[in-house]
C-alpha positions, 0 to 999 in steps of 0.5 A: 772664471778668470784667476782674479775671479773676473769671467770674461763676460764681465771683462768683454762686455762691450757697450753700443757706441751711439751714433752721437760719439761717432758724429762727434769723432767726425766733427774733431777730426774735422777740426769744428771742434777741439775736443770731445769727452765720451763717458759710459752711462751708469749700466755701461751698456753704452757710450754718450758724449759728455762734453764738446769743447769748441774753438769759441774762446781761449783756454779751451785747453785748460777747461779740458785738462780741468774736466778730466782732472776732476774725474777720479772714481771713473773713466773717459775718453776724449778725441783732441785736435792738436793743431800747431806748426813747426819751427820750420812752418810746417802746419800740422793737425794731429788727432789724439784719441785719449784713454782716462783712467786715473790711477784714483779710481777705487771700488770697494772690492779690488776685483771691482777697481780692476774690471773697471780699469780694464774695460776702460782700456778695452770699451774704447776699442770701436773709436780707437780704431776709428781713430787709428783709420783716421791717422790718429795717436793713441795716448792713455793717461792716468794722472793730472800731469798726463793731460796737460797740453805739453804732455800731449802734444809731445806725443802729438809731435812724437816723430816730427823733425823740426821743433814745436812753434810754442806761439801757434799754441796759443789758440789753445790756451 
């Protein structure tokens, strides 16, 4: 038993990642979807697709932000396709793997809050590994300010030498 009273089996119990999740991540990495949000099942035995955000309409980024910000008592993961142009004309398409563990997440017992938050980071392991294998960037968000377009774009474009062409982001807004 760990000092906090949480056993290693409670922490390291990895859920199964559903086949639909792997297909959805592939769709995002191939630019077929803007983003896909994943969630654990109620019994935390499996990770499944919760919602996909496509390219079909403007305002999709705002919908993604609102969707995640509305979840304040659970964890989520999202694979996000971040296309943009640099000021020198370079075309970029970055894959972001976001882990959403809201600061507002609470449970009746502190022990349960710690377990859920820790598992939020740990459960995404196989998906995080695949995202980084595909050249993606890992990003953990804990409140609404972390999931704004500017915050996620700053993470995606962290190593750009040139600035970001803000007009190229119109398709997301």
